[in-house]
Each structure stands twice: as C-alpha cells, then as structure tokens.
N, C-alpha and C positions, 0 to 999 in steps of 0.2 A: 559738687557733682563728681569730681575725680576721686575725692576721698571716699565717697559713698560706694565706690567700686574697687577700693583698695589700690588706687593709683596715686602716686605722689604728684603734688601740684608743681609743675615746672612751667617755665615760660614757653617752651615749644609746645607742650600739651595744651596750654591755655590758648595759644595763638592758633593752633590747628583746629581746636574745638570751636573757637570763635569764627574762624574762616568757614567752617562747614555750616554753622548756623547762619552766617551772613550770606553764603553763596550756595544754596541748596542745589544739588545735582551737579556740583562742580567736579571736574576731573582732577587728577593728581597734579598735573602741571599748573593748572590754574590755582590750586590751593597752595602750591609751593610759591608761586608769585605773590599771593596775598600774604603768606606768612613771612616771606623775605621782606616785603614792604614794611611790615610792622616790627620785625626782629633784626633785620639785616642778614648777616652771613650764616644762616642755618643751612645745613646740607640737605640735598635731596634724600639721602638715606635716613636722616633724622625725621623728616616729614613722613616718609614711608613707614618707619618704625612706629611713629605716633599714630598714624592712621590704622595700622594693624592692631596696636594696643587698644585704641578706642573702639574699634570694631569688635574685637574679642570681648571687651568689657560690656558691650551692648549699648554704648553711648551714642554710636553712630552706626549707620548701615551702609554697606557697600552694595551697589547695584550695578549690573552689567547688561544694559539693554542690548539686544542683538544688533550687531554692526557698530557698536560704540565701545569706547574704552571704559574702564571702570569709573564709576562716579560715586560720590558720597553724599549722604544726607543725614540730618539730625532727627528726622521724624522716624522713630523706631517704635516697635511694639504694637502697632495697630494693624499690621498686615494690609496696608494700602497698596494700590497698584500705580501704574504710570501710563501716560499717553506721550508718545514721541512723534514729533513732526517729521514726516518723510522728507521734507525739503531742507529745512534748516537745522534739524536735530534738537530743537528745544524740547525739554522734558517738563511735564507737569504732573502733580500728584492727582490720583483718582481715588476717592474713598472706596471702601469695600464694595464689591460689585453686587453680591446677593447674600443676605443672611449674615449670621455671625461668623467670625474667623473660624476656619480659614477661607471663608467667603464662597468657595466653590467646592462642591462635593463631587468627586470623580465617580463615574459609573462603576469602576472596579478599582478598589484601593490596593489590591494584591497583598493584603494583609498588613499594609503599613498603617501606623497610627499617624495620620496627617495633621500637622499643626500649622501649616503655612501654605499658601498658594501664591504664585507669582504670575501676574497677568500683565502683558504689555500691549496696550492699544496703540495702533498706528493710524495716522491721518495727517491732515494739513492744519497747522496752527492758524489762528485768525489772520495774522499778517501775511503768511504765505498763501492762504486761501484767497485773500483780497487781491494780492499781486497776480495770482493765476487767472482770476476772473476779469482783470483789467485789460 
C-alpha cells in the first residue's frame, strides 16, 4: 500500500496506518497512544509527520467535524459523510446521501467544478438517546 503511493515502508508509517484502520475517526492523541503502545518511544512529531504524509498520499482522510479536533479515517475515495452524536461525540460513517459523488448538487456552483461534498449530520447516538429517554 505504501509503496503503491511512492512512500517507503517504515515501522512508524505501518504503525500509524494500522492504528487508523483499527480506530476509525480517532484523533491524533489517541493515535499517538496506539502507536506508542506498539512501537514504544515514537515522538508526537513523527506521528504528525506520518499522518500528513498518509493524508497527502490519499491513503487516509483527515476530517474536522464542527466543534471537534481533527480525526483520521482509512475510508477514502467514496465521498461518504458522517453523523456525530451531540452528547458523547461518537462519529459514524453515512454513505452517499443522494445520487453519485459528489452526492449533493448545489443550486449555484459559482463556476466551480465540484468533486466532493462534505455533510455532517448531528443527532443522538443510540446509547445517548436511550439514556436521555430513561
């Protein structure tokens, strides 16, 4: 996978990529914890650098839900959306809302050639919804 996008295969890159696959929508601090658990003394900066390289190469996607820190996911290239719980902040993937990518057609594209739409749905997850109604 790394060689396919002209990146050298290194232990930090493999560990970060694995962490993103195993922990979708994780923030940087969580990923640093996972990587350190598997590799030991890897620096914060090394993880930040790997995340940037993997994002630039298109192997992972950085998302920034409103009111949240940046998060990373391995599901790329399908222009899916996200639903965020207003109470606990859990994030789940939502497939394309309507039609082919970019899923939503604006009423006025202002001359842009649109290739992606980002939609964030908000609500209560099943756990928080149950807790609220109890």
